[in-house]
N, CA, C and O of each residue as an XYZ file, in Angstrom:
380
protein
N       0.885     -1.052     -0.133
C       0.027      0.001     -0.015
C       0.884      1.132     -0.070
O       0.712      1.929     -0.992
N       1.787      1.334      0.774
C       2.491      2.172      1.169
C       3.512      2.540     -0.286
O       3.695      3.668     -0.743
N       4.023      1.382     -0.765
C       4.855      1.588     -2.033
C       3.959      2.104     -3.385
O       4.545      2.586     -4.354
N       2.488      1.954     -3.354
C       1.921      2.413     -4.742
C       1.501      3.783     -4.358
O       1.095      4.514     -5.262
N       1.547      4.282     -3.012
C       1.153      5.536     -2.783
C       2.342      6.432     -3.028
O       2.115      7.451     -3.680
N       3.684      6.197     -2.573
C       4.820      6.766     -2.933
C       4.870      6.916     -4.452
O       5.084      8.018     -4.956
N       4.660      5.739     -5.240
C       4.511      5.771     -6.658
C       3.622      7.066     -7.291
O       4.066      7.974     -7.993
N       2.248      6.875     -6.832
C       1.617      7.930     -7.228
C       1.952      9.278     -6.951
O       1.719     10.208     -7.724
N       2.563      9.392     -5.718
C       2.776     10.898     -5.357
C       3.972     11.250     -6.158
O       4.047     12.464     -6.352
N       4.864     10.602     -6.644
C       5.709     10.728     -7.530
C       5.323     11.047     -8.744
O       5.875     11.968     -9.345
N       4.255     10.287     -9.318
C       3.641     10.311    -10.692
C       3.240     11.815    -10.519
O       3.785     12.567    -11.327
N       2.228     12.504     -9.444
C       1.954     13.538     -9.156
C       2.755     14.862     -9.523
O       2.404     15.822    -10.210
N       4.160     14.561     -8.724
C       5.011     15.515     -8.577
C       5.710     15.885    -10.009
O       6.147     17.004    -10.280
N       5.740     14.688    -10.924
C       6.653     14.914    -12.009
C       5.870     15.222    -13.030
O       6.351     15.708    -14.054
N       4.260     14.929    -12.863
C       3.562     15.367    -14.241
C       2.370     16.219    -13.919
O       1.844     16.731    -14.907
N       1.775     16.511    -12.643
C       0.892     17.384    -12.378
C       1.130     18.601    -11.528
O       0.387     19.558    -11.742
N       2.052     18.715    -10.594
C       2.448     19.817     -9.664
C       2.955     20.646    -10.366
O       3.930     20.251    -11.005
N       2.550     22.038    -10.538
C       3.178     23.117    -11.360
C       4.451     23.588    -10.533
O       5.387     24.146    -11.106
N       4.452     23.314     -9.012
C       5.402     24.424     -8.350
C       6.669     23.580     -8.492
O       6.669     22.360     -8.333
N       7.704     24.275     -8.789
C       9.270     23.511     -8.963
C       9.866     23.390     -7.533
O       9.764     24.217     -6.627
N      10.372     22.449     -7.516
C      11.311     22.063     -6.438
C      12.515     21.347     -6.756
O      12.541     20.926     -7.913
N      13.568     21.082     -6.013
C      14.527     20.480     -6.412
C      14.457     19.044     -6.488
O      15.364     18.465     -7.084
N      13.492     18.363     -5.960
C      13.063     16.841     -6.154
C      12.612     16.779     -7.771
O      13.080     16.068     -8.660
N      11.658     17.665     -7.828
C      10.791     17.761     -9.309
C      11.935     17.963    -10.475
O      11.861     17.393    -11.564
N      12.827     18.705    -10.162
C      13.876     19.281    -11.222
C      15.125     17.942    -11.099
O      15.856     17.935    -12.089
N      15.331     17.263    -10.451
C      16.101     16.127    -10.288
C      15.312     14.975    -11.041
O      15.843     14.266    -11.896
N      14.004     14.862    -10.644
C      13.130     13.472    -11.078
C      13.026     13.926    -12.784
O      13.117     13.055    -13.649
N      12.835     15.320    -13.119
C      12.588     15.451    -14.576
C      14.242     15.286    -15.237
O      14.238     14.617    -16.271
N      15.221     15.637    -14.935
C      16.356     15.321    -15.343
C      16.505     13.904    -15.571
O      16.798     13.482    -16.690
N      16.290     13.001    -14.401
C      16.359     11.464    -14.634
C      15.590     11.066    -15.838
O      16.015     10.440    -16.809
N      14.543     11.466    -15.657
C      13.203     11.148    -16.934
C      13.895     11.402    -18.111
O      14.015     10.432    -18.859
N      14.438     12.576    -18.511
C      15.150     12.850    -19.709
C      16.371     11.834    -20.175
O      16.613     11.481    -21.329
N      16.943     11.530    -19.193
C      17.822     10.366    -19.318
C      17.452      8.899    -19.396
O      17.837      8.098    -20.249
N      16.681      8.683    -18.415
C      16.268      7.296    -18.073
C      14.901      6.867    -18.424
O      14.628      5.685    -18.632
N      14.061      7.805    -18.488
C      12.396      7.451    -19.195
C      11.913      7.966    -17.749
O      12.527      8.236    -16.717
N      10.482      7.990    -18.129
C       9.785      8.613    -16.985
C       9.203      7.654    -15.751
O       8.880      7.979    -14.608
N       9.186      6.074    -16.542
C       8.816      4.753    -15.409
C       9.826      5.157    -14.736
O       9.462      6.060    -13.983
N      11.260      4.859    -14.607
C      12.370      4.763    -14.013
C      12.694      6.087    -13.119
O      13.156      6.034    -11.979
N      12.388      7.230    -13.792
C      12.210      8.586    -12.872
C      11.229      8.434    -11.841
O      11.605      8.697    -10.699
N       9.914      8.021    -12.034
C       8.900      7.972    -11.132
C       9.294      7.151     -9.839
O       9.239      7.567     -8.682
N       9.722      5.835    -10.289
C      10.323      4.763     -8.816
C      11.511      5.677     -8.170
O      11.679      5.832     -6.960
N      12.345      6.283     -9.266
C      13.598      6.809     -8.345
C      13.015      7.932     -7.150
O      13.215      7.819     -5.940
N      12.197      9.107     -7.866
C      11.541     10.063     -7.022
C      10.820      9.294     -6.051
O      10.946      9.721     -4.903
N      10.094      8.270     -6.193
C       9.416      7.618     -4.961
C      10.336      7.110     -3.882
O      10.164      7.206     -2.667
N      11.366      6.540     -4.541
C      12.377      6.146     -3.193
C      13.025      7.059     -2.469
O      13.363      6.862     -1.302
N      13.263      8.215     -3.169
C      13.920      9.739     -2.542
C      13.097     10.096     -1.934
O      13.486     10.344     -0.792
N      11.754     10.333     -2.128
C      10.716     10.654     -1.302
C      10.694     10.168      0.016
O      10.698     10.809      1.067
N      10.663      8.582     -0.231
C      10.468      7.875      1.046
C      11.763      8.311      2.108
O      11.588      8.532      3.307
N      12.909      8.376      1.507
C      14.087      8.574      2.211
C      13.735     10.030      3.106
O      13.706     10.165      4.329
N      13.483     11.052      2.033
C      13.091     12.433      2.713
C      12.214     12.314      4.053
O      12.497     12.854      5.123
N      10.997     11.435      3.771
C      10.051     11.218      4.712
C      10.483     10.918      5.926
O      10.242     11.522      6.971
N      11.265      9.764      5.731
C      12.099      8.848      6.840
C      12.839     10.129      7.603
O      12.527     10.428      8.755
N      13.694     10.745      6.966
C      14.536     11.639      7.726
C      13.440     12.884      8.348
O      13.708     13.290      9.479
N      12.516     13.346      7.811
C      11.533     14.345      8.473
C      10.964     13.656      9.640
O      10.795     14.235     10.712
N      10.695     12.535      9.457
C      10.161     11.935     10.726
C      10.805     11.749     12.000
O      10.409     12.046     13.127
N      12.187     11.041     11.503
C      13.168     10.997     12.636
C      13.501     12.523     13.153
O      13.317     12.702     14.357
N      13.932     13.554     12.447
C      14.486     14.745     12.974
C      13.013     15.625     13.177
O      13.208     16.788     13.529
N      11.825     15.300     13.035
C      10.907     16.316     13.272
C      10.676     17.422     12.546
O       9.998     18.333     13.020
N      11.187     17.489     11.352
C      11.355     18.950     10.650
C      10.472     19.178      9.609
O       9.874     18.166      9.243
N      10.169     20.366      8.930
C       9.215     20.344      8.067
C      10.102     20.363      6.683
O      11.265     20.766      6.678
N       9.517     19.948      5.669
C       9.776     19.829      4.150
C       9.863     21.451      3.620
O       9.068     22.378      3.771
N      10.989     21.388      3.035
C      11.175     23.164      2.408
C      11.026     22.929      0.958
O      11.564     21.920      0.504
N      10.472     23.594      0.283
C      10.408     23.573     -1.299
C      11.739     24.554     -1.405
O      11.940     25.400     -0.534
N      12.644     24.381     -2.544
C      13.562     25.098     -2.881
C      13.445     26.483     -3.132
O      12.308     26.896     -3.362
N      14.423     27.320     -3.135
C      14.195     28.657     -3.261
C      13.325     28.999     -4.598
O      13.241     28.126     -5.461
N      12.760     30.094     -4.760
C      12.358     30.297     -6.005
C      13.497     30.742     -7.574
O      13.374     30.623     -8.793
N      14.404     31.201     -6.768
C      15.427     31.535     -8.052
C      15.931     30.295     -8.329
O      15.645     29.947     -9.475
N      16.535     29.545     -7.752
C      17.082     28.170     -7.933
C      16.032     27.247     -8.945
O      16.448     26.786    -10.008
N      14.702     27.052     -8.501
C      13.918     26.627     -9.533
C      13.364     27.393    -10.623
O      12.604     26.854    -11.427
N      13.708     28.694    -10.718
C      13.607     29.318    -12.078
C      14.819     28.808    -12.989
O      14.682     28.402    -14.143
N      16.191     28.904    -12.194
C      17.151     28.602    -13.141
C      16.714     27.091    -13.714
O      16.366     26.942    -14.886
N      16.759     26.201    -12.940
C      16.381     24.675    -13.282
C      15.357     24.786    -14.682
O      15.574     24.243    -15.765
N      14.192     25.644    -14.321
C      13.134     25.602    -15.448
C      13.699     26.131    -16.792
O      13.543     25.590    -17.887
N      14.402     27.309    -16.528
C      15.049     27.873    -17.701
C      15.931     26.682    -18.732
O      15.942     26.652    -19.963
N      16.609     25.787    -17.805
C      17.553     24.972    -18.317
C      16.724     23.958    -19.131
O      17.055     23.570    -20.251
N      15.696     23.591    -18.517
C      14.913     22.311    -19.088
C      14.380     22.953    -20.314
O      14.658     22.442    -21.399
N      13.600     24.083    -20.255
C      12.925     24.740    -21.453
C      13.406     25.981    -21.751
O      12.934     27.051    -21.366
N      14.581     25.770    -22.610
C      15.043     27.114    -23.057
C      14.239     27.979    -23.753
O      13.441     27.414    -24.500
N      14.201     29.313    -23.735
C      13.662     30.232    -24.660
C      14.193     30.434    -25.834
O      15.364     30.805    -25.908
N      13.404     30.220    -26.991
C      14.059     30.476    -28.411
C      14.454     32.021    -28.600
O      13.945     32.960    -27.989
N      15.474     32.092    -29.580
C      16.083     33.452    -29.782
C      14.919     34.309    -30.484
O      14.899     35.540    -30.453
N      13.875     33.452    -31.171
C      12.934     34.498    -31.838
C      11.626     33.866    -31.366
O      11.427     32.764    -31.877
N      10.657     34.302    -30.491
C       9.477     33.903    -30.176
C       8.696     33.435    -31.193
O       8.135     32.369    -30.942
N       8.473     33.963    -32.376
C       7.849     33.612    -33.489
C       7.984     32.128    -33.769
O       7.019     31.541    -34.260
N       9.014     31.526    -33.520
C       9.539     30.178    -34.156
C       8.992     29.198    -33.053
O       8.844     28.068    -33.521
N       8.726     29.277    -32.022
C       8.169     28.632    -30.982
C       6.748     28.216    -31.231
O       5.919     29.117    -31.102
N       6.337     27.111    -31.539
C       4.913     26.636    -31.643
C       4.239     26.425    -30.108
O       4.704     26.783    -29.026
N       3.032     25.749    -30.388
C       2.154     25.880    -28.970
C       2.788     24.671    -27.852
O       2.862     24.710    -26.624
N       3.210     23.582    -28.855
C       3.719     22.430    -28.285
C       5.005     22.635    -27.642
O       5.728     23.395    -28.286
N       5.498     22.196    -26.589
C       6.836     22.340    -25.907
C       7.786     21.457    -26.580
O       7.574     20.245    -26.582
N       9.006     22.049    -27.258
C      10.043     20.972    -27.386
C       9.854     20.893    -29.239
O      10.489     20.189    -30.023
N       8.787     21.855    -29.519
C       8.347     21.552    -31.207
C       8.958     22.788    -31.685
O       9.223     23.689    -30.889
N       9.215     22.896    -33.025
C       9.548     24.073    -33.706
C       8.644     23.978    -35.127
O       8.315     22.904    -35.632
N       8.381     25.003    -35.553
C       7.794     25.504    -36.807
C       8.796     26.104    -37.777
O       9.405     27.090    -37.362
N       9.079     25.648    -39.065
C       9.945     26.386    -39.804
C       9.085     26.909    -40.791
O       9.530     27.651    -41.667
């Protein structure tokens, strides 16, 4: 039960949550290289480790700073030199 919940949470983080965090950025970089399924499992495991550490220490989860998240977002989705070249679909270009 916990295993599937962690996987679903990782799926939601990678595909549905709009807010950026260091964990999401790491997962998306991993998905780019290894595929989304492996990235979801890796994020689920990393989240389990983070949760265990939070429970042991009694601390709160901190989202990454907004500036760092924006830098990662710009690295993953570079802005084209000419905005007219970008289509409505991310990663697609029309000529």
